[in-house]
N, C-alpha and C positions, 0 to 999 in steps of 0.2 A: 706545335705544342711541346713543351719540355716534358720528357718521359724518363723514367728510371727503370733499369732492368730488374727482373725478378730473380729469386734465389736460383731457380732451375736454369734460367737463361745465362747466368754468370758462369755455369759449369762448362758451357761449350767453348770450343776454340774460337778465336777472333773471327775468322771468315765465316764460320757456321753462324755466329751470332747475328751478323748483318743479314744473312740469307734467311735464317729461320724466323727471326724476329720481325724482319722487314723494317728496321729502324734506319734513321739516316746516318750518314757518316759522321755527322757532328755530334749526335747522341753517343755513338760508339766512342769517339775521341774523348768526349767529356767524361764518360764512364771510366775509361782507361787512366786518364789524367788524375781524376779525383780519387780513385780507389785502388790504385796500384800501391805497392810497398815502396819504402824509401829507396830500395835498390832498383825500382823500375819494373819489378816482376808483378804480373797480375795473377793473384791467387783467389779463386772465386769465393771461397768461404771467408777469407779475410776481407775481401772487397764487400761482401754482403754485410759483415759486422760493422765496417766503417760507415756504410751507408745508413744503417739502422741507428747507429750512434749519433750521426748527424741529424737524422730525422727527429730524434728525441730532443736534440738541443734546439732545433727550430720550433718544435712544439712548445718547449718551455719558454722561448722567447716570443711567443705569439702574443697578440693583443691582450692586454690585461683584462681580467673579468670585471664587469661593471661594479660588482660589489667591492672589489679591491680598490679600483679607481676611486670610488666614493670614500672609502676609508682613508686613502692617501690624502685626498683633498681636504677631508675634515681634519686631519692631523696638521696640515699646513695652515688652514684657516682658523681653526679653533685653538691649537696649541702652538702654532708658529715653529713646528719642528723642521729641521733642515732635511733636504733630500738623503744626506748621509745617515742622519739619526733615524729616519723612517726605514731606509733600507737595512740598517743594522738590526733594528728591532724585528722587523719582518723575518729577516734571516734566522734570528733566534727561535721564531715560531714556525720555521720550516718553509717559509714563502721567500722565494728568490725574486727580487726585484732590484736591478742595479740603481744606484743613486743618479746615473746619467739618464736613465729611463724617466725618473721623476723630474729631473731638470727639463727633459724634453716635453714633459706634460705641462710644466709650468710655462715654457716658452710657446707652447702650442695653444695656450688659453687666450683667446682673442679678447676676452673681457678684461684681462689684466688683474683679475681678482686674486689669483694664486700669487702672482708676483708681489702684490701689495702686502701679503702677509709673510713674505720671505725676507730674510735680512739682506740689506742691500750694503754694498761698500760704502763706508762713510768717508767723505772727503773733509779733511780738516785744513783750515787756512794755517799757513805758516805765520807764527807770531814772533815778534822780536823778542830775543832772550832778555830776561830781566835778571838783575843781581839776586842771587838766592838769599832768602830771609835767614838771618843768623839764629841758629837754634842753639841754646846753652846746653852743654853736656850731651851733645848729639852723638849717637853711637852709629858709625858708618856701616853700610851693608857689608863692606869688606871684612868686618869683624864678626859677621854672623857665622855660626857653626857650619862646617861643611855638610853635616847631616841635613841641614835645612835646604834641601834641594828640591822640594815640592814632591817628593816621592813618599815621604813619611808623614803620618797623620799628626797635626798639631801645629803646623806652621800657617800663619794667617797673613793676609795683606789687606790694607784699608785704604780708602780714598774718599774724595768728595765728587759729586756731580753737581754743578751749579748752573743757575740760570742768570739771565741778564739783570735780574733784580736783587741779586745778592742773597737769594735763597739757596739752600743746599739740601742735598740728600747724602747721607752717610752710607757708604757701601763697604762691606767686609766679606772676604772669601777665605775659606779653608782651602789651601792649595792643592792637597792631594785628592780631594773629593769634589772640588768647585762648589761646595755649599756656600749659598749666598745668605747673608743677613743685611737688611737695609731698612732705613727709617728716615723720615723727613725730619730735619732739624728746625725745631720751632724758632730758634734764635740765629738761624743762618750759619755763618762760619765762625761764630764766636767760640772760642777755645774751651772754656771751662764747661759750658753746657754740652759741647760735643763730647768731651771726655766722659761725662756722666752717662751719655747714650752708649758709648763704647762699653762702658762698664755694664750697663743694663743688658745689652745684647750678648755679651760674651761671659758674664759671671757665671751662668749655669754650667759653663764648660771649662771653668778655670783650671781644673786639674789636668786638662788635656792640652792647654796652650803652651807651646814651646817657644815660639818667636812670632813677633808682629812686625811686618815691614810696611812702611809708607813713604810718602814724598816729603819735600821740605817746606810745605805750606806752613804759614804761622799758626793755623788752627791746631797743628800738632806739637806746638812748642811745649805744652804741659805733659810731655810724654812720661815724665817721672811719676806723675799721678796715675797714668795707666798702668805702669809697672807696679806701683804700690797696690792698686785695686785687683790686678790680675796675676801678678807674679811673674810676668814675662817681660823681657827686654824689648823695647821698640827700636828697630833698626831703620835707618834712613837711606833711601836710594841716593845715587848720585844725582846732582841737578841735571835735569833735561835728558834723563836715562830712563824713560818709561818701560823699556824692555826689561829692566831689572825687577819689575813687579808686573809681570806679564798677565798673571791670573786675573788681577783686579781690573787691568786695562781691558782685557777681552771681555770680562763680565760687564763692564760699563758700557761696552758697545752693544751687548745684548739688551741692556736696559734701555739704551736709546732707540730700540726698535719699538718700544711702548711709550716712551717719553722723548719725542724728537727734540732736536735743537730748537731753540727759540720759544720752547714751551714755558709759560709761567707757572712755577711750582705751586703757586697759590691755587691753581686749578686742578692740582693733583691731590686727591684726598688719601688719607691713611688707609682706607679700604683699598684704593687703586695700588698703593705700594704693596700692601700685603698680597694682593692679587698677582702682581708682577713677580714678586719673590716666589710665590708658590709655583707659578708657571716655569720659571727658569730652574728652580730646584727639581721640577718634575721632568725636565728634558733629558732623554737618555743622551750619554756622551760616549764618543768613540774611545776615549781614553780610559772609560770605566767599563769597557767591553759592552756598551750600550745599556748599562744600568744607570739609574739616576743619581744625581748628588745627594738628594735627601736620603735614599735607601743606603747609599755607602757611608754617608756620614754617620747615621744612626746605628749601623752595623758596628761601628768602632767605638761607640760610647755605651753600647748595650751592657 
């Protein structure tokens, strides 16, 4: 059976230790190997300190308390928080649980319930590239001010999520806080009704809006109207360069956790849309030091 030496035993010379303690040579060798200094010297009080520190770490990494396991599972199942988000928030509360430990918990769940509520990698089919829609008076993303780097408040991105029946959901994100605004479009991808929804969602924050970035879909052709309503220039990403509006692309992937591909949006109620928006805006984010988008957004407009 594996043994550790006591404080008093560590004071004895090496030969005396084996004789007095009656320990095996393997135990003695392990003690010397693990608790000697970097130069190879064995100093009893330093060895004792190292052993005690290691014991503290092993205690801290022991099996998680049942109440903590229950809370972690609830955050995954009820709120769809990622392991890293859970780990970050618990750390702020003084509870240390690595995100890898939470992943291990998910993998060990034989029922698969935890995995079903965790964001999966989405696999997209490669589609043939089409000729970009010509948008009059289009302002390129390359003309966007350098300050619009996603670190300063007031830069927005917008996009559409569509289904196979030409229904659409408008999504808008403030880049520095990841605050999401979304609504189902009663008229699908029709441009003028879409512009009115953009105005409705963002008008309360008009004085804070610096830029809006989107893609080259024909639904955004009346961008001059958006500028007229909100006083901000709409910038267009390069065709087939989704990384140029990464905030909204990543947010749309989060939304797909609740509205999977092939869903008919007729089956998604406005109440469901509001619930999804609330959940995503209430998720702690690593980039926000595990604060939530909602809290950080409203701090800046208070």
